[in-house]
OpenMM code with the backbone's topology and positions (N, CA, C; nanometers):
from openmm import Vec3, app, unit

residues = "MET ILE GLN ILE THR PRO HIS ILE ARG ILE MET VAL ALA THR ARG PRO VAL ASP PHE ARG LYS GLY ILE ASP GLY LEU GLY ALA VAL CYS ARG GLN VAL LEU LYS SER ASP PRO PHE THR GLY THR VAL PHE VAL PHE VAL ASN LYS SER ARG THR ALA LEU ARG LEU LEU VAL TYR ASP GLY GLN GLY PHE TRP LEU CYS HIS LYS ARG LEU SER ARG GLY ARG PHE THR TRP ASN PHE LYS ARG SER GLY LEU ALA ALA ARG GLU LEU GLN GLN LEU ILE TRP ASN VAL ASP PRO GLY GLN MET SER ALA ALA ARG ASP PHE ARG PRO LEU GLY ASN SER ASP SER".split()
positions = [
    Vec3(5.9669, 16.6374, 8.1263),
    Vec3(6.0086, 16.5010, 8.1490),
    Vec3(6.1420, 16.4779, 8.0774),
    Vec3(6.2271, 16.3993, 8.1388),
    Vec3(6.3553, 16.3655, 8.0787),
    Vec3(6.3451, 16.2264, 8.0195),
    Vec3(6.3788, 16.2144, 7.8921),
    Vec3(6.3844, 16.0834, 7.8280),
    Vec3(6.5281, 16.0555, 7.7894),
    Vec3(6.5769, 15.9407, 7.8324),
    Vec3(6.7128, 15.8994, 7.7974),
    Vec3(6.7006, 15.8005, 7.6823),
    Vec3(6.7392, 15.8447, 7.5642),
    Vec3(6.7304, 15.7607, 7.4454),
    Vec3(6.8708, 15.7385, 7.3899),
    Vec3(6.8886, 15.6400, 7.3026),
    Vec3(7.0212, 15.6174, 7.2437),
    Vec3(7.0741, 15.7364, 7.1643),
    Vec3(6.9871, 15.8295, 7.1280),
    Vec3(7.0291, 15.9425, 7.0457),
    Vec3(7.0775, 16.0625, 7.1280),
    Vec3(7.0541, 16.0605, 7.2569),
    Vec3(7.0899, 16.1745, 7.3406),
    Vec3(7.2382, 16.1707, 7.3758),
    Vec3(7.2979, 16.2862, 7.3833),
    Vec3(7.4397, 16.2967, 7.4201),
    Vec3(7.4512, 16.3014, 7.5719),
    Vec3(7.5413, 16.2203, 7.6256),
    Vec3(7.5609, 16.2120, 7.7701),
    Vec3(7.7084, 16.2365, 7.7992),
    Vec3(7.7359, 16.3317, 7.8872),
    Vec3(7.8740, 16.3619, 7.9256),
    Vec3(7.8887, 16.3431, 8.0759),
    Vec3(8.0042, 16.2892, 8.1160),
    Vec3(8.0315, 16.2612, 8.2565),
    Vec3(8.1523, 16.3417, 8.3008),
    Vec3(8.1401, 16.4068, 8.4162),
    Vec3(8.2560, 16.4712, 8.4777),
    Vec3(8.3386, 16.3594, 8.5410),
    Vec3(8.4599, 16.3410, 8.4937),
    Vec3(8.5407, 16.2274, 8.5390),
    Vec3(8.6002, 16.2498, 8.6772),
    Vec3(8.5951, 16.3733, 8.7261),
    Vec3(8.6416, 16.4031, 8.8615),
    Vec3(8.5223, 16.4398, 8.9482),
    Vec3(8.5298, 16.4098, 9.0780),
    Vec3(8.4189, 16.4456, 9.1678),
    Vec3(8.3936, 16.5963, 9.1699),
    Vec3(8.2685, 16.6318, 9.1967),
    Vec3(8.2251, 16.7710, 9.2000),
    Vec3(8.1687, 16.8010, 9.3381),
    Vec3(8.1895, 16.9227, 9.3853),
    Vec3(8.1332, 16.9686, 9.5117),
    Vec3(7.9817, 16.9823, 9.4951),
    Vec3(7.9060, 16.9030, 9.5692),
    Vec3(7.7609, 16.9031, 9.5534),
    Vec3(7.6925, 17.0193, 9.6255),
    Vec3(7.7689, 17.1121, 9.6802),
    Vec3(7.7078, 17.2355, 9.7281),
    Vec3(7.6721, 17.3237, 9.6090),
    Vec3(7.7270, 17.2921, 9.4928),
    Vec3(7.6942, 17.3662, 9.3703),
    Vec3(7.5520, 17.3314, 9.3279),
    Vec3(7.4813, 17.4303, 9.2832),
    Vec3(7.3475, 17.4102, 9.2300),
    Vec3(7.3518, 17.4106, 9.0778),
    Vec3(7.2417, 17.4485, 9.0167),
    Vec3(7.2314, 17.4490, 8.8712),
    Vec3(7.3343, 17.5426, 8.8090),
    Vec3(7.3471, 17.6634, 8.8617),
    Vec3(7.4414, 17.7595, 8.8046),
    Vec3(7.5854, 17.7128, 8.8201),
    Vec3(7.6207, 17.6590, 8.9362),
    Vec3(7.7570, 17.6098, 8.9587),
    Vec3(7.7905, 17.4911, 8.8708),
    Vec3(7.6957, 17.3994, 8.8548),
    Vec3(7.7198, 17.2835, 8.7677),
    Vec3(7.7238, 17.3259, 8.6213),
    Vec3(7.6427, 17.4264, 8.5858),
    Vec3(7.6485, 17.4807, 8.4501),
    Vec3(7.7861, 17.5397, 8.4205),
    Vec3(7.8450, 17.6039, 8.5196),
    Vec3(7.9805, 17.6588, 8.5029),
    Vec3(8.0825, 17.5461, 8.4850),
    Vec3(8.0648, 17.4351, 8.5563),
    Vec3(8.1535, 17.3193, 8.5381),
    Vec3(8.1397, 17.2665, 8.3954),
    Vec3(8.0171, 17.2623, 8.3450),
    Vec3(7.9947, 17.2165, 8.2066),
    Vec3(8.0734, 17.3028, 8.1089),
    Vec3(8.0661, 17.4343, 8.1269),
    Vec3(8.1334, 17.5259, 8.0347),
    Vec3(8.2849, 17.5248, 8.0519),
    Vec3(8.3324, 17.5345, 8.1749),
    Vec3(8.4750, 17.5547, 8.1998),
    Vec3(8.5560, 17.4251, 8.1988),
    Vec3(8.5022, 17.3193, 8.2567),
    Vec3(8.5779, 17.1944, 8.2689),
    Vec3(8.5482, 17.0995, 8.1528),
    Vec3(8.4190, 17.0810, 8.1243),
    Vec3(8.3802, 16.9870, 8.0190),
    Vec3(8.3798, 17.0515, 7.8800),
    Vec3(8.3960, 17.1843, 7.8743),
    Vec3(8.4003, 17.2588, 7.7475),
    Vec3(8.2759, 17.2320, 7.6626),
    Vec3(8.1607, 17.2358, 7.7283),
    Vec3(8.0354, 17.2082, 7.6593),
    Vec3(7.9284, 17.3062, 7.7074),
    Vec3(7.8376, 17.3399, 7.6190),
    Vec3(7.7295, 17.4326, 7.6508),
    Vec3(7.6173, 17.3581, 7.7235),
    Vec3(7.5812, 17.3991, 7.8453),
    Vec3(7.4756, 17.3288, 7.9179),
    Vec3(7.3364, 17.3476, 7.8584),
    Vec3(7.3200, 17.4380, 7.7628),
    Vec3(7.1895, 17.4635, 7.7016),
    Vec3(7.1629, 17.3768, 7.5782),
    Vec3(7.2457, 17.2781, 7.5495),
    Vec3(7.2312, 17.1982, 7.4275),
    Vec3(7.1383, 17.0781, 7.4424),
    Vec3(7.0945, 17.0461, 7.5625),
    Vec3(7.0125, 16.9273, 7.5831),
    Vec3(7.0940, 16.8054, 7.6195),
    Vec3(7.2247, 16.8213, 7.6282),
    Vec3(7.3127, 16.7128, 7.6721),
    Vec3(7.2823, 16.6805, 7.8178),
    Vec3(7.2863, 16.5533, 7.8544),
    Vec3(7.2734, 16.5132, 7.9943),
    Vec3(7.4139, 16.5117, 8.0536),
    Vec3(7.4332, 16.5897, 8.1585),
    Vec3(7.5621, 16.5961, 8.2269),
    Vec3(7.5514, 16.5185, 8.3575),
    Vec3(7.6486, 16.4330, 8.3837),
    Vec3(7.6477, 16.3465, 8.5017),
    Vec3(7.7645, 16.3851, 8.5913),
    Vec3(7.7353, 16.4010, 8.7198),
    Vec3(7.8365, 16.4377, 8.8187),
    Vec3(7.8281, 16.3413, 8.9363),
    Vec3(7.9415, 16.3148, 8.9996),
    Vec3(7.9467, 16.2308, 9.1193),
    Vec3(8.0143, 16.3112, 9.2293),
    Vec3(7.9766, 16.2844, 9.3556),
    Vec3(8.0411, 16.3545, 9.4663),
    Vec3(8.1692, 16.2829, 9.5068),
    Vec3(8.2467, 16.3459, 9.5937),
    Vec3(8.3782, 16.2942, 9.6319),
    Vec3(8.3687, 16.1571, 9.6989),
    Vec3(8.2685, 16.1369, 9.7813),
    Vec3(8.2548, 16.0079, 9.8505),
    Vec3(8.1894, 15.9004, 9.7635),
    Vec3(8.1450, 15.9374, 9.6443),
    Vec3(8.0827, 15.8464, 9.5472),
    Vec3(7.9549, 15.7819, 9.6010),
    Vec3(7.8868, 15.8534, 9.6885),
    Vec3(7.7599, 15.8048, 9.7424),
    Vec3(7.6407, 15.8695, 9.6742),
    Vec3(7.6657, 15.9685, 9.5891),
    Vec3(7.5565, 16.0392, 9.5223),
    Vec3(7.5988, 16.0803, 9.3827),
    Vec3(7.4992, 16.0953, 9.2966),
    Vec3(7.5256, 16.1503, 9.1646),
    Vec3(7.4154, 16.2470, 9.1278),
    Vec3(7.4499, 16.3372, 9.0365),
    Vec3(7.3555, 16.4376, 8.9884),
    Vec3(7.3562, 16.4394, 8.8372),
    Vec3(7.2380, 16.4608, 8.7817),
    Vec3(7.2222, 16.4780, 8.6387),
    Vec3(7.1687, 16.6179, 8.6146),
    Vec3(7.2277, 16.6877, 8.5207),
    Vec3(7.1836, 16.8217, 8.4827),
    Vec3(7.1499, 16.8186, 8.3349),
    Vec3(7.0298, 16.8644, 8.3002),
    Vec3(6.9900, 16.8670, 8.1590),
    Vec3(6.8954, 16.9842, 8.1363),
    Vec3(6.9102, 17.0474, 8.0220),
    Vec3(6.8221, 17.1569, 7.9806),
    Vec3(6.7192, 17.1011, 7.8842),
    Vec3(6.5902, 17.1267, 7.9090),
    Vec3(6.4849, 17.0683, 7.8254),
    Vec3(6.4218, 17.1673, 7.7279),
    Vec3(6.4808, 17.2851, 7.7127),
    Vec3(6.4249, 17.3853, 7.6222),
    Vec3(6.3489, 17.4938, 7.6964),
    Vec3(6.3016, 17.4640, 7.8172),
    Vec3(6.2305, 17.5627, 7.8984),
    Vec3(6.3066, 17.5969, 8.0260),
    Vec3(6.3835, 17.5028, 8.0729),
    Vec3(6.4574, 17.5223, 8.1977),
    Vec3(6.5439, 17.4003, 8.2257),
    Vec3(6.6111, 17.4054, 8.3381),
    Vec3(6.7014, 17.2968, 8.3755),
    Vec3(6.6338, 17.1980, 8.4691),
    Vec3(6.6695, 17.0713, 8.4522),
    Vec3(6.6362, 16.9648, 8.5452),
    Vec3(6.7641, 16.9317, 8.6209),
    Vec3(6.7545, 16.9227, 8.7511),
    Vec3(6.8663, 16.8785, 8.8328),
    Vec3(6.8165, 16.7585, 8.9120),
    Vec3(6.8654, 16.6418, 8.8763),
    Vec3(6.8238, 16.5176, 8.9418),
    Vec3(6.9359, 16.4719, 9.0343),
    Vec3(6.9003, 16.4258, 9.1503),
    Vec3(6.9986, 16.3851, 9.2508),
    Vec3(6.9618, 16.2463, 9.3015),
    Vec3(7.0594, 16.1574, 9.3049),
    Vec3(7.0372, 16.0250, 9.3628),
    Vec3(7.1460, 16.0009, 9.4660),
    Vec3(7.1040, 15.9687, 9.5875),
    Vec3(7.1975, 15.9345, 9.6939),
    Vec3(7.1697, 15.7917, 9.7370),
    Vec3(7.2740, 15.7114, 9.7410),
    Vec3(7.2590, 15.5718, 9.7814),
    Vec3(7.2391, 15.5628, 9.9317),
    Vec3(7.1516, 15.4734, 9.9747),
    Vec3(7.1322, 15.4531, 10.1182),
    Vec3(7.2425, 15.3654, 10.1765),
    Vec3(7.3011, 15.2805, 10.0913),
    Vec3(7.4151, 15.1974, 10.1321),
    Vec3(7.5106, 15.1858, 10.0156),
    Vec3(7.6387, 15.1771, 10.0454),
    Vec3(7.7384, 15.1531, 9.9424),
    Vec3(7.7783, 15.2793, 9.8668),
    Vec3(7.8539, 15.2565, 9.7601),
    Vec3(7.9071, 15.3643, 9.6768),
    Vec3(7.8881, 15.3277, 9.5298),
    Vec3(7.8883, 15.4291, 9.4468),
    Vec3(7.8859, 15.4039, 9.3034),
    Vec3(8.0207, 15.3466, 9.2644),
    Vec3(8.0184, 15.2317, 9.1984),
    Vec3(8.1413, 15.1613, 9.1634),
    Vec3(8.1836, 15.1878, 9.0198),
    Vec3(8.1104, 15.2723, 8.9509),
    Vec3(8.1358, 15.3000, 8.8106),
    Vec3(8.2748, 15.3577, 8.7912),
    Vec3(8.3395, 15.3227, 8.6819),
    Vec3(8.4712, 15.3733, 8.6475),
    Vec3(8.4539, 15.5031, 8.5680),
    Vec3(8.4858, 15.6164, 8.6276),
    Vec3(8.4651, 15.7475, 8.5649),
    Vec3(8.5897, 15.7935, 8.4900),
    Vec3(8.6449, 15.7092, 8.4035),
    Vec3(8.7673, 15.7429, 8.3312),
    Vec3(8.7404, 15.8089, 8.1964),
    Vec3(8.6201, 15.7923, 8.1432),
    Vec3(8.5905, 15.8541, 8.0136),
    Vec3(8.4686, 15.9433, 8.0288),
    Vec3(8.4573, 16.0402, 7.9400),
    Vec3(8.3558, 16.1434, 7.9590),
    Vec3(8.2239, 16.1156, 7.8879),
    Vec3(8.2168, 16.0173, 7.8009),
    Vec3(8.0927, 15.9908, 7.7296),
    Vec3(8.0311, 15.8579, 7.7706),
    Vec3(7.8994, 15.8522, 7.7712),
    Vec3(7.8274, 15.7287, 7.8039),
    Vec3(7.7186, 15.7045, 7.7012),
    Vec3(7.6835, 15.5791, 7.6836),
    Vec3(7.5654, 15.5427, 7.6051),
    Vec3(7.4445, 15.5449, 7.6993),
    Vec3(7.3254, 15.5516, 7.6420),
    Vec3(7.2032, 15.5582, 7.7226),
    Vec3(7.1915, 15.4379, 7.8163),
    Vec3(7.2219, 15.3199, 7.7675),
    Vec3(7.2095, 15.2011, 7.8532),
    Vec3(7.3113, 15.2050, 7.9666),
    Vec3(7.4298, 15.2634, 7.9404),
    Vec3(7.5311, 15.2751, 8.0455),
    Vec3(7.4851, 15.3726, 8.1539),
    Vec3(7.4178, 15.4810, 8.1142),
    Vec3(7.3643, 15.5741, 8.2126),
    Vec3(7.2587, 15.5055, 8.2983),
    Vec3(7.1745, 15.4245, 8.2362),
    Vec3(7.0735, 15.3516, 8.3139),
    Vec3(7.1397, 15.2567, 8.4133),
    Vec3(7.2465, 15.1899, 8.3718),
    Vec3(7.3202, 15.1027, 8.4633),
    Vec3(7.3816, 15.1836, 8.5768),
    Vec3(7.4362, 15.2994, 8.5445),
    Vec3(7.4961, 15.3849, 8.6463),
    Vec3(7.3913, 15.4298, 8.7476),
    Vec3(7.2762, 15.4747, 8.7002),
    Vec3(7.1706, 15.5215, 8.7901),
    Vec3(7.1265, 15.4103, 8.8843),
    Vec3(7.1202, 15.2880, 8.8345),
    Vec3(7.0798, 15.1736, 8.9181),
    Vec3(7.1982, 15.1117, 8.9913),
    Vec3(7.3174, 15.1713, 8.9787),
    Vec3(7.4400, 15.1268, 9.0447),
    Vec3(7.4728, 14.9814, 9.0137),
    Vec3(7.4608, 14.9467, 8.8873),
    Vec3(7.4933, 14.8127, 8.8398),
    Vec3(7.6385, 14.8118, 8.7933),
    Vec3(7.7134, 14.7126, 8.8336),
    Vec3(7.8508, 14.6981, 8.7869),
    Vec3(7.8458, 14.6529, 8.6417),
    Vec3(7.8955, 14.7342, 8.5476),
    Vec3(7.8835, 14.6989, 8.4063),
    Vec3(7.9572, 14.5698, 8.3700),
    Vec3(8.0576, 14.5328, 8.4462),
    Vec3(8.1294, 14.4088, 8.4194),
    Vec3(8.0504, 14.2848, 8.4591),
    Vec3(7.9500, 14.3022, 8.5434),
    Vec3(7.8693, 14.1909, 8.5928),
    Vec3(7.7363, 14.1766, 8.5191),
    Vec3(7.7098, 14.2651, 8.4245),
    Vec3(7.5796, 14.2648, 8.3582),
    Vec3(7.5950, 14.2391, 8.2096),
    Vec3(7.5095, 14.1557, 8.1576),
    Vec3(7.5065, 14.1375, 8.0132),
    Vec3(7.3810, 14.2062, 7.9608),
    Vec3(7.3984, 14.2823, 7.8560),
    Vec3(7.2862, 14.3567, 7.7987),
    Vec3(7.2951, 14.3495, 7.6473),
    Vec3(7.1838, 14.3766, 7.5856),
    Vec3(7.1813, 14.3798, 7.4394),
    Vec3(7.2708, 14.4925, 7.3899),
    Vec3(7.3251, 14.4738, 7.2706),
    Vec3(7.4075, 14.5784, 7.2113),
    Vec3(7.3232, 14.7006, 7.1808),
    Vec3(7.3915, 14.8141, 7.1623),
    Vec3(7.3209, 14.9368, 7.1277),
    Vec3(7.2491, 14.9196, 6.9948),
    Vec3(7.1424, 14.9961, 6.9773),
    Vec3(7.0632, 14.9942, 6.8553),
    Vec3(7.1497, 15.0269, 6.7344),
    Vec3(7.1278, 14.9564, 6.6269),
    Vec3(7.1903, 14.9911, 6.4994),
    Vec3(7.0874, 14.9666, 6.3904),
    Vec3(7.0837, 15.0538, 6.2904),
    Vec3(6.9845, 15.0391, 6.1848),
    Vec3(7.0050, 14.9104, 6.1058),
    Vec3(6.8967, 14.8504, 6.0647),
    Vec3(6.9014, 14.7304, 5.9824),
    Vec3(6.9148, 14.7684, 5.8364),
    Vec3(6.9828, 14.6848, 5.7615),
    Vec3(6.9970, 14.7093, 5.6181),
    Vec3(6.8674, 14.6792, 5.5448),
    Vec3(6.8679, 14.7023, 5.4160),
    Vec3(6.7521, 14.6772, 5.3328),
    Vec3(6.7222, 14.5267, 5.3318),
    Vec3(6.6011, 14.4892, 5.3644),
    Vec3(6.5656, 14.3460, 5.3726),
    Vec3(6.5460, 14.2825, 5.2352),
    Vec3(6.5444, 14.3639, 5.1289),
    Vec3(6.5247, 14.3096, 4.9945),
    Vec3(6.6526, 14.2472, 4.9364),
    Vec3(6.7671, 14.2649, 5.0017),
    Vec3(6.8919, 14.2169, 4.9453),
    Vec3(6.9066, 14.0684, 4.9594),
] * unit.nanometer
topology = app.Topology()
chain = topology.addChain("A")
for resn in residues:
    res = topology.addResidue(resn, chain)
    for name in ("N", "CA", "C"):
        topology.addAtom(name, app.Element.getBySymbol(name[0]), res)
């Protein structure tokens, strides 16, 4: 099972990827383009050229998960200009929510000592 938590590292390929690539091809993109090891447990996010589908690649310690979501209508409107995402941003991306139109709670931060 894949759990997306605030502690997990998420990397996004900022350029579209050929979705004829499978796990091995996307793993090569992780190593060569994103300069990251696909075996680290990082969630890697890819979008196709037409922006109608996205793929997530993650290694869970036993093998790879390759998740694919294709929209029945419309395109992913997410701005793929930066390579890192927070967990809540990935959830918004998966649900194709425009981040500028959504208000959400801030990311988790530890609370200080309550005795002060």
